[in-house]
C-alpha positions as a LaTeX table, in Angstrom:
\begin{tabular}{lrrr}
\hline
Residue & $x$ (\AA) & $y$ (\AA) & $z$ (\AA) \\
\hline
Unk1 & 140.20 & $-18.83$ & 188.83 \\
Unk2 & 136.74 & $-17.74$ & 187.67 \\
Unk3 & 134.63 & $-19.70$ & 185.23 \\
Unk4 & 134.95 & $-16.85$ & 182.72 \\
Unk5 & 138.74 & $-17.19$ & 182.80 \\
Unk6 & 138.47 & $-20.98$ & 182.35 \\
Unk7 & 136.21 & $-20.58$ & 179.34 \\
Unk8 & 138.40 & $-17.92$ & 177.71 \\
Unk9 & 141.55 & $-19.95$ & 178.32 \\
Unk10 & 140.00 & $-23.10$ & 176.82 \\
Unk11 & 138.99 & $-21.29$ & 173.63 \\
Unk12 & 141.86 & $-18.83$ & 173.11 \\
Unk13 & 144.87 & $-20.69$ & 174.45 \\
Unk14 & 143.85 & $-24.35$ & 174.05 \\
Unk15 & 142.15 & $-23.79$ & 170.70 \\
Unk16 & 139.03 & $-25.78$ & 171.55 \\
Unk17 & 135.78 & $-25.06$ & 169.77 \\
Unk18 & 133.23 & $-22.84$ & 171.42 \\
Unk19 & 130.53 & $-25.51$ & 171.21 \\
Unk20 & 132.75 & $-28.05$ & 172.94 \\
Unk21 & 133.71 & $-25.61$ & 175.70 \\
Unk22 & 130.09 & $-24.64$ & 176.24 \\
Unk23 & 129.11 & $-28.29$ & 176.54 \\
Unk24 & 131.96 & $-29.19$ & 178.92 \\
Unk25 & 131.38 & $-26.23$ & 181.28 \\
Unk26 & 127.56 & $-26.39$ & 181.11 \\
Unk27 & 127.12 & $-22.84$ & 179.80 \\
Unk28 & 125.47 & $-21.44$ & 176.70 \\
Unk29 & 127.44 & $-21.08$ & 173.47 \\
Unk30 & 126.21 & $-17.46$ & 173.27 \\
Unk31 & 127.92 & $-16.65$ & 176.58 \\
Unk32 & 131.16 & $-18.25$ & 175.37 \\
Unk33 & 131.05 & $-16.07$ & 172.25 \\
Unk34 & 130.38 & $-12.99$ & 174.36 \\
Unk35 & 133.37 & $-13.73$ & 176.62 \\
Unk36 & 135.68 & $-14.21$ & 173.64 \\
Unk37 & 134.59 & $-10.89$ & 172.09 \\
Unk38 & 135.09 & $-9.16$ & 175.42 \\
Unk39 & 138.59 & $-10.69$ & 175.73 \\
Unk40 & 139.52 & $-9.50$ & 172.24 \\
Unk41 & 138.39 & $-5.96$ & 173.12 \\
Unk42 & 139.48 & $-5.62$ & 176.79 \\
Unk43 & 142.08 & $-8.30$ & 177.41 \\
Unk44 & 142.42 & $-9.60$ & 180.97 \\
Unk45 & 139.61 & $-7.30$ & 182.15 \\
Unk46 & 137.18 & $-9.78$ & 180.59 \\
Unk47 & 137.93 & $-12.16$ & 183.50 \\
Unk48 & 136.14 & $-9.84$ & 185.99 \\
Unk49 & 132.48 & $-10.68$ & 186.58 \\
Unk50 & 129.98 & $-8.09$ & 185.34 \\
Unk51 & 126.79 & $-6.95$ & 187.07 \\
Unk52 & 123.66 & $-8.70$ & 185.86 \\
Unk53 & 121.45 & $-5.82$ & 186.80 \\
Unk54 & 119.27 & $-4.73$ & 183.86 \\
Unk55 & 120.06 & $-1.38$ & 182.30 \\
Unk56 & 116.51 & $-0.16$ & 182.84 \\
Unk57 & 113.37 & $-1.22$ & 184.68 \\
Unk58 & 110.03 & $-0.24$ & 183.14 \\
Unk59 & 108.35 & $-0.57$ & 186.56 \\
Unk60 & 110.84 & 1.66 & 188.39 \\
Unk61 & 109.56 & 4.79 & 190.13 \\
Unk62 & 110.03 & 7.79 & 187.90 \\
Unk63 & 112.23 & 10.67 & 188.93 \\
Unk64 & 109.17 & 12.96 & 189.12 \\
Unk65 & 107.37 & 10.67 & 191.57 \\
Unk66 & 110.51 & 10.26 & 193.65 \\
Unk67 & 110.93 & 14.03 & 193.91 \\
Unk68 & 107.25 & 14.33 & 194.81 \\
Unk69 & 107.80 & 11.83 & 197.66 \\
Unk70 & 110.79 & 13.81 & 198.92 \\
Unk71 & 108.86 & 17.12 & 198.79 \\
Unk72 & 105.93 & 15.54 & 200.62 \\
Unk73 & 108.28 & 14.21 & 203.29 \\
Unk74 & 109.82 & 17.66 & 203.84 \\
Unk75 & 106.40 & 19.35 & 203.89 \\
Unk76 & 104.97 & 16.97 & 206.51 \\
Unk77 & 108.03 & 17.32 & 208.72 \\
Unk78 & 107.88 & 21.13 & 208.48 \\
Unk79 & 104.21 & 21.07 & 209.50 \\
Unk80 & 105.01 & 18.84 & 212.47 \\
Unk81 & 103.01 & 15.88 & 211.10 \\
Unk82 & 103.82 & 12.22 & 210.74 \\
Unk83 & 106.01 & 11.69 & 207.66 \\
Unk84 & 106.57 & 7.94 & 207.60 \\
Unk85 & 106.40 & 5.79 & 204.47 \\
Unk86 & 102.86 & 4.59 & 205.21 \\
Unk87 & 101.60 & 8.14 & 205.76 \\
Unk88 & 103.22 & 9.34 & 202.53 \\
Unk89 & 101.59 & 6.43 & 200.66 \\
Unk90 & 98.20 & 7.41 & 202.09 \\
Unk91 & 98.69 & 10.99 & 200.83 \\
Unk92 & 99.75 & 9.77 & 197.38 \\
Unk93 & 96.56 & 7.71 & 197.06 \\
Unk94 & 94.49 & 10.89 & 197.31 \\
Unk95 & 96.70 & 12.79 & 194.84 \\
Unk96 & 95.07 & 12.76 & 191.36 \\
Unk97 & 98.41 & 13.51 & 189.65 \\
Unk98 & 99.90 & 10.18 & 190.81 \\
Unk99 & 98.63 & 7.34 & 188.63 \\
Unk100 & 100.64 & 4.42 & 190.07 \\
Unk101 & 101.26 & 4.79 & 193.78 \\
Unk102 & 104.51 & 3.05 & 194.85 \\
Unk103 & 104.41 & 0.39 & 197.54 \\
Unk104 & 105.18 & 1.38 & 201.12 \\
Unk105 & 108.41 & $-0.65$ & 200.98 \\
Unk106 & 109.45 & 1.23 & 197.82 \\
Unk107 & 108.78 & 4.60 & 199.46 \\
Unk108 & 110.81 & 3.48 & 202.49 \\
Unk109 & 113.74 & 2.51 & 200.24 \\
Unk110 & 113.57 & 5.89 & 198.49 \\
Unk111 & 113.62 & 7.71 & 201.84 \\
Unk112 & 116.52 & 5.56 & 203.03 \\
Unk113 & 118.51 & 6.15 & 199.86 \\
Unk114 & 117.92 & 9.90 & 200.17 \\
Unk115 & 119.15 & 9.83 & 203.83 \\
Unk116 & 115.79 & 10.60 & 205.44 \\
Unk117 & 115.71 & 7.43 & 207.56 \\
Unk118 & 117.97 & 7.21 & 210.61 \\
Unk119 & 118.86 & 3.62 & 211.59 \\
Unk120 & 117.71 & 2.70 & 215.09 \\
Unk121 & 119.34 & $-0.65$ & 215.84 \\
Unk122 & 118.63 & $-0.53$ & 219.58 \\
Unk123 & 114.83 & $-0.38$ & 219.36 \\
Unk124 & 112.91 & $-3.35$ & 220.67 \\
Unk125 & 111.55 & $-5.64$ & 217.94 \\
Unk126 & 107.81 & $-5.68$ & 217.34 \\
Unk127 & 107.68 & $-9.28$ & 218.52 \\
Unk128 & 108.60 & $-8.06$ & 222.03 \\
Unk129 & 105.66 & $-5.65$ & 222.27 \\
Unk130 & 102.75 & $-6.40$ & 224.58 \\
Unk131 & 99.72 & $-4.44$ & 223.46 \\
Unk132 & 96.16 & $-4.23$ & 224.70 \\
Unk133 & 93.24 & $-2.49$ & 223.08 \\
Unk134 & 89.62 & $-1.94$ & 224.06 \\
Unk135 & 87.26 & $-3.95$ & 221.86 \\
Unk136 & 84.67 & $-1.18$ & 221.48 \\
Unk137 & 84.60 & 2.62 & 221.33 \\
Unk138 & 83.87 & 4.23 & 224.71 \\
Unk139 & 84.92 & 1.04 & 226.45 \\
Unk140 & 87.87 & 2.90 & 227.98 \\
Unk141 & 89.04 & 6.51 & 227.88 \\
Unk142 & 92.59 & 7.45 & 228.78 \\
Unk143 & 93.36 & 10.85 & 230.32 \\
Unk144 & 96.63 & 12.54 & 231.17 \\
Unk145 & 98.21 & 15.96 & 231.63 \\
Unk146 & 101.39 & 17.00 & 229.85 \\
Unk147 & 103.53 & 20.15 & 230.07 \\
Unk148 & 104.25 & 22.61 & 227.28 \\
Unk149 & 106.03 & 25.97 & 226.91 \\
Unk150 & 104.63 & 28.95 & 225.06 \\
Unk151 & 106.73 & 30.87 & 222.56 \\
Unk152 & 107.74 & 33.48 & 225.18 \\
Unk153 & 108.79 & 30.73 & 227.60 \\
Unk154 & 105.80 & 30.50 & 229.95 \\
Unk155 & 104.87 & 27.02 & 231.09 \\
Unk156 & 101.36 & 25.62 & 230.63 \\
Unk157 & 99.61 & 22.27 & 231.05 \\
Unk158 & 97.52 & 20.38 & 228.49 \\
Unk159 & 94.83 & 17.87 & 229.49 \\
Unk160 & 94.19 & 15.23 & 226.82 \\
Unk161 & 91.39 & 12.66 & 226.66 \\
Unk162 & 91.74 & 9.75 & 224.23 \\
Unk163 & 89.49 & 6.82 & 223.34 \\
Unk164 & 91.44 & 3.58 & 223.82 \\
Unk165 & 89.84 & 1.63 & 220.95 \\
Unk166 & 89.78 & 4.22 & 218.16 \\
Unk167 & 92.55 & 6.60 & 219.36 \\
Unk168 & 89.98 & 9.37 & 218.92 \\
Unk169 & 91.20 & 12.62 & 220.48 \\
Unk170 & 88.14 & 13.43 & 222.57 \\
Unk171 & 89.32 & 16.80 & 223.80 \\
Unk172 & 92.42 & 18.85 & 224.61 \\
Unk173 & 92.37 & 21.61 & 227.22 \\
Unk174 & 95.14 & 24.18 & 227.79 \\
Unk175 & 95.45 & 25.88 & 231.18 \\
Unk176 & 98.21 & 27.60 & 233.10 \\
Unk177 & 97.71 & 24.83 & 235.65 \\
Unk178 & 95.02 & 22.15 & 235.24 \\
Unk179 & 92.91 & 21.86 & 238.40 \\
Unk180 & 90.41 & 19.32 & 239.67 \\
Unk181 & 87.38 & 21.39 & 238.58 \\
Unk182 & 88.94 & 21.76 & 235.12 \\
Unk183 & 89.14 & 17.97 & 234.86 \\
Unk184 & 85.51 & 17.51 & 235.90 \\
Unk185 & 84.26 & 20.22 & 233.51 \\
Unk186 & 86.26 & 18.69 & 230.65 \\
Unk187 & 84.86 & 15.22 & 231.27 \\
Unk188 & 81.32 & 16.53 & 231.66 \\
Unk189 & 81.46 & 18.35 & 228.32 \\
Unk190 & 82.97 & 15.28 & 226.68 \\
Unk191 & 80.11 & 13.12 & 227.99 \\
Unk192 & 77.56 & 15.41 & 226.34 \\
Unk193 & 79.40 & 15.18 & 222.99 \\
Unk194 & 80.69 & 11.61 & 222.78 \\
Unk195 & 78.56 & 9.73 & 225.29 \\
Unk196 & 79.46 & 8.14 & 228.61 \\
Unk197 & 82.36 & 5.64 & 228.62 \\
Unk198 & 82.35 & 2.34 & 230.45 \\
Unk199 & 85.65 & 3.10 & 232.18 \\
Unk200 & 88.31 & 5.80 & 232.56 \\
Unk201 & 92.05 & 5.17 & 232.93 \\
Unk202 & 94.48 & 7.76 & 234.36 \\
Unk203 & 97.74 & 7.89 & 236.27 \\
Unk204 & 97.87 & 8.63 & 240.01 \\
Unk205 & 97.95 & 12.43 & 239.72 \\
Unk206 & 96.29 & 14.37 & 242.55 \\
Unk207 & 93.83 & 16.03 & 240.16 \\
Unk208 & 92.54 & 12.58 & 239.14 \\
Unk209 & 92.52 & 10.39 & 242.26 \\
Unk210 & 92.78 & 10.68 & 246.02 \\
Unk211 & 94.22 & 7.18 & 246.38 \\
Unk212 & 96.35 & 5.62 & 247.64 \\
Unk213 & 98.26 & 8.21 & 249.70 \\
Unk214 & 95.78 & 11.09 & 250.06 \\
Unk215 & 92.70 & 9.05 & 251.04 \\
Unk216 & 89.22 & 10.19 & 250.20 \\
Unk217 & 87.89 & 10.78 & 246.69 \\
Unk218 & 88.40 & 13.61 & 244.21 \\
Unk219 & 85.71 & 15.43 & 242.26 \\
Unk220 & 86.46 & 13.26 & 239.22 \\
Unk221 & 86.05 & 10.03 & 241.19 \\
Unk222 & 82.76 & 11.29 & 242.60 \\
Unk223 & 81.46 & 12.29 & 239.15 \\
Unk224 & 82.42 & 8.96 & 237.59 \\
Unk225 & 81.07 & 6.97 & 240.53 \\
Unk226 & 77.64 & 8.58 & 240.38 \\
Unk227 & 77.41 & 7.63 & 236.68 \\
Unk228 & 78.51 & 4.01 & 237.16 \\
Unk229 & 81.78 & 4.54 & 235.25 \\
Unk230 & 84.62 & 2.29 & 236.36 \\
Unk231 & 87.66 & 4.29 & 237.36 \\
Unk232 & 91.08 & 2.68 & 236.82 \\
Unk233 & 94.56 & 3.95 & 237.66 \\
Unk234 & 97.91 & 2.89 & 236.27 \\
Unk235 & 100.67 & 1.31 & 238.30 \\
Unk236 & 102.77 & 4.03 & 239.97 \\
Unk237 & 105.80 & 5.09 & 237.89 \\
Unk238 & 104.62 & 2.95 & 234.96 \\
Unk239 & 103.46 & 5.30 & 232.17 \\
Unk240 & 103.25 & 2.38 & 229.72 \\
Unk241 & 99.83 & 1.52 & 231.17 \\
Unk242 & 98.52 & 4.79 & 229.69 \\
Unk243 & 100.70 & 4.31 & 226.63 \\
Unk244 & 98.18 & 5.46 & 224.02 \\
Unk245 & 97.62 & 8.91 & 225.50 \\
Unk246 & 101.35 & 9.19 & 226.28 \\
Unk247 & 102.11 & 8.49 & 222.61 \\
Unk248 & 99.47 & 11.02 & 221.60 \\
Unk249 & 101.36 & 13.64 & 223.62 \\
Unk250 & 104.39 & 13.11 & 221.39 \\
Unk251 & 102.42 & 13.47 & 218.16 \\
Unk252 & 100.67 & 16.55 & 219.49 \\
Unk253 & 103.87 & 18.24 & 220.69 \\
Unk254 & 105.60 & 17.57 & 217.40 \\
Unk255 & 102.83 & 19.49 & 215.64 \\
Unk256 & 102.79 & 22.29 & 218.24 \\
Unk257 & 106.55 & 22.77 & 217.85 \\
Unk258 & 105.98 & 23.67 & 214.20 \\
Unk259 & 103.23 & 26.17 & 215.14 \\
Unk260 & 104.46 & 28.30 & 218.09 \\
Unk261 & 101.77 & 29.88 & 220.28 \\
Unk262 & 102.31 & 33.02 & 222.35 \\
Unk263 & 99.18 & 32.94 & 224.53 \\
Unk264 & 97.05 & 30.22 & 226.05 \\
Unk265 & 94.15 & 31.27 & 223.80 \\
Unk266 & 96.33 & 30.77 & 220.72 \\
Unk267 & 97.48 & 27.43 & 222.06 \\
Unk268 & 93.89 & 26.32 & 222.61 \\
Unk269 & 93.03 & 27.30 & 219.04 \\
Unk270 & 95.97 & 25.26 & 217.75 \\
Unk271 & 94.95 & 22.28 & 219.88 \\
Unk272 & 91.43 & 22.38 & 218.42 \\
Unk273 & 92.85 & 22.66 & 214.91 \\
Unk274 & 95.20 & 19.72 & 215.43 \\
Unk275 & 92.46 & 17.60 & 216.97 \\
Unk276 & 90.29 & 18.11 & 213.89 \\
Unk277 & 93.11 & 17.07 & 211.57 \\
Unk278 & 94.11 & 14.14 & 213.77 \\
Unk279 & 90.57 & 12.74 & 214.02 \\
Unk280 & 89.31 & 13.44 & 210.50 \\
Unk281 & 92.29 & 13.24 & 208.13 \\
Unk282 & 95.38 & 11.61 & 209.66 \\
Unk283 & 95.56 & 7.86 & 208.87 \\
Unk284 & 96.63 & 5.91 & 211.95 \\
Unk285 & 99.05 & 3.00 & 211.67 \\
Unk286 & 97.46 & 1.11 & 214.59 \\
Unk287 & 94.04 & 1.40 & 212.89 \\
Unk288 & 95.07 & $-0.17$ & 209.56 \\
Unk289 & 95.54 & 3.35 & 208.15 \\
Unk290 & 92.01 & 4.42 & 209.03 \\
Unk291 & 91.32 & 7.73 & 210.72 \\
Unk292 & 90.26 & 7.72 & 214.39 \\
Unk293 & 86.76 & 8.97 & 213.53 \\
Unk294 & 86.32 & 6.07 & 211.09 \\
Unk295 & 87.34 & 3.58 & 213.76 \\
Unk296 & 85.12 & 5.30 & 216.35 \\
Unk297 & 82.00 & 5.27 & 214.19 \\
Unk298 & 82.65 & 1.79 & 212.81 \\
Unk299 & 81.43 & $-0.13$ & 215.87 \\
Unk300 & 78.69 & 0.13 & 218.53 \\
Unk301 & 79.60 & 2.11 & 221.63 \\
Unk302 & 80.14 & 0.64 & 225.09 \\
Unk303 & 78.14 & 2.01 & 228.04 \\
Unk304 & 78.79 & 2.17 & 231.81 \\
Unk305 & 78.26 & $-1.10$ & 233.66 \\
Unk306 & 79.86 & $-0.29$ & 237.02 \\
Unk307 & 78.23 & 0.13 & 240.41 \\
Unk308 & 76.63 & 3.47 & 241.24 \\
Unk309 & 78.69 & 4.92 & 244.08 \\
Unk310 & 77.12 & 7.50 & 246.48 \\
Unk311 & 78.29 & 11.01 & 245.80 \\
Unk312 & 80.56 & 11.58 & 248.80 \\
Unk313 & 80.21 & 9.01 & 251.56 \\
Unk314 & 83.28 & 7.77 & 253.40 \\
Unk315 & 84.79 & 7.08 & 256.81 \\
Unk316 & 88.34 & 8.15 & 257.60 \\
Unk317 & 90.66 & 8.48 & 260.56 \\
Unk318 & 92.87 & 11.43 & 261.45 \\
Unk319 & 94.79 & 13.14 & 264.24 \\
Unk320 & 94.03 & 16.70 & 265.38 \\
Unk321 & 97.10 & 18.84 & 264.65 \\
Unk322 & 98.78 & 21.43 & 266.88 \\
Unk323 & 96.41 & 24.17 & 265.69 \\
Unk324 & 93.36 & 22.10 & 266.70 \\
Unk325 & 92.41 & 21.42 & 263.05 \\
Unk326 & 91.84 & 18.45 & 260.74 \\
Unk327 & 91.78 & 18.63 & 256.94 \\
Unk328 & 89.44 & 16.90 & 254.51 \\
Unk329 & 89.15 & 17.00 & 250.74 \\
Unk330 & 85.83 & 17.80 & 249.10 \\
Unk331 & 85.49 & 18.05 & 245.31 \\
Unk332 & 89.29 & 18.16 & 244.92 \\
Unk333 & 89.58 & 21.09 & 247.33 \\
Unk334 & 91.07 & 21.01 & 250.83 \\
Unk335 & 88.99 & 22.32 & 253.74 \\
Unk336 & 90.23 & 22.85 & 257.31 \\
Unk337 & 87.83 & 22.07 & 260.17 \\
Unk338 & 88.45 & 23.84 & 263.46 \\
Unk339 & 88.07 & 21.69 & 266.59 \\
Unk340 & 90.08 & 22.68 & 269.68 \\
Unk341 & 93.76 & 23.26 & 270.46 \\
Unk342 & 93.20 & 21.46 & 273.76 \\
Unk343 & 92.46 & 18.31 & 271.74 \\
Unk344 & 95.66 & 18.41 & 269.67 \\
Unk345 & 97.07 & 14.93 & 269.20 \\
Unk346 & 93.67 & 13.31 & 269.68 \\
Unk347 & 92.89 & 10.47 & 267.30 \\
Unk348 & 89.51 & 10.97 & 265.67 \\
Unk349 & 87.12 & 9.20 & 263.31 \\
Unk350 & 85.48 & 11.39 & 260.67 \\
Unk351 & 82.09 & 10.36 & 259.20 \\
Unk352 & 81.46 & 12.14 & 255.89 \\
Unk353 & 78.16 & 12.03 & 254.02 \\
Unk354 & 78.55 & 14.58 & 251.23 \\
Unk355 & 78.71 & 17.89 & 253.22 \\
Unk356 & 77.32 & 16.44 & 256.47 \\
Unk357 & 80.35 & 15.81 & 258.67 \\
Unk358 & 80.71 & 14.31 & 262.16 \\
Unk359 & 83.99 & 14.13 & 264.11 \\
Unk360 & 84.23 & 11.55 & 266.92 \\
Unk361 & 86.94 & 10.77 & 269.47 \\
Unk362 & 88.32 & 7.40 & 268.34 \\
Unk363 & 89.09 & 6.31 & 271.89 \\
Unk364 & 85.83 & 7.22 & 273.67 \\
Unk365 & 83.40 & 7.54 & 270.76 \\
Unk366 & 82.41 & 11.02 & 272.00 \\
Unk367 & 81.04 & 13.42 & 269.36 \\
Unk368 & 83.47 & 16.32 & 269.13 \\
Unk369 & 81.80 & 18.30 & 266.38 \\
Unk370 & 79.17 & 18.04 & 263.66 \\
Unk371 & 78.72 & 20.53 & 260.84 \\
Unk372 & 77.50 & 21.15 & 257.32 \\
Unk373 & 80.56 & 21.90 & 255.21 \\
Unk374 & 80.63 & 25.25 & 253.40 \\
Unk375 & 82.40 & 24.39 & 250.10 \\
Unk376 & 83.15 & 28.09 & 249.44 \\
Unk377 & 85.41 & 28.44 & 252.49 \\
Unk378 & 88.77 & 26.81 & 253.14 \\
Unk379 & 88.48 & 27.13 & 256.93 \\
Unk380 & 85.38 & 26.01 & 258.81 \\
Unk381 & 85.38 & 27.84 & 262.16 \\
Unk382 & 83.83 & 26.22 & 265.21 \\
Unk383 & 80.88 & 28.61 & 265.24 \\
Unk384 & 79.68 & 27.83 & 261.70 \\
Unk385 & 76.46 & 25.77 & 261.44 \\
Unk386 & 76.76 & 24.69 & 265.09 \\
Unk387 & 75.58 & 27.60 & 267.22 \\
Unk388 & 76.07 & 26.97 & 270.94 \\
Unk389 & 75.97 & 23.19 & 270.75 \\
Unk390 & 77.84 & 21.48 & 273.61 \\
Unk391 & 80.38 & 19.88 & 271.30 \\
Unk392 & 81.64 & 23.33 & 270.22 \\
Unk393 & 82.28 & 24.32 & 273.82 \\
Unk394 & 84.59 & 21.35 & 274.42 \\
\hline
\end{tabular}
């Protein structure tokens, strides 16, 4: 039995005074009077508890503002941009027609009530995240290549460079297939615009690094080494190490999906357009709702502190194949060096100093061939740069 029923029974059926009942049940006399009036008008329905919610709230979001939030949400989604509650709040702050901007939690409740928020109960809680962030701009750049399809179905690749501290999108390059020279040219242009970073982080793609399976160094590793830039690679099959640029891929692709491109030139134009919006106007959640350019310019820049590595000096071992050839990589391009079919299966040591190459028999130490590599040719015949030297007659 509810307290309302007890009060009504005591007054109506037992004939006790309202003041006495209010005192005995520790309630106000006004509430007792209200219950009795409700019983006279509704009968037994007066026993059911009523909602205490106020009929109106002067601080509630108006219908006009709520509809404005919904329209803004739909517009951002259609344009392929972030449309979360915090982003909508940031847009409302800059809107002169909105006098009182609702709190982020209020906007989130509006979006949930209007069925714009999909529950995700299986996501890891924020307390389980392990995050790292460079302390200064240019302390670490992340680079990665992602795949995309043009409107007619052709596949292309996009190279993205991102500053770890500020999330600044340094550059985005679209190519049918990104090559080693493309990577070097992109980094070189970025250095002239944004300065030289202290370190660079990539995955283990062949266009970035020659380690650990391919041996030798790529053109990117040579370029970074000569500038004293530390080069770091992620753990194999662990994209979380380059998580910031991986997350940037998602944001970028979401925007590209809303703006289909037919040609690579159109795609490059869209990438430049998105990069300008992303850096200059889009508030970033990880940056306390600042834009990447604000975070980038807000602190002093880091500079390279690594060791200066010679351009292309290394020692490697190899085995002459059945065609009498060994293969080396120079500036991310493979070159085949002709030796002799009679020496197939011979284990050799290769001394490489930029383009000056010497090939020695690992067992006897005998010089088999020396040459100056021609970087414009894939195959280096035995006669090139060696004349009638004895080692070419072996």
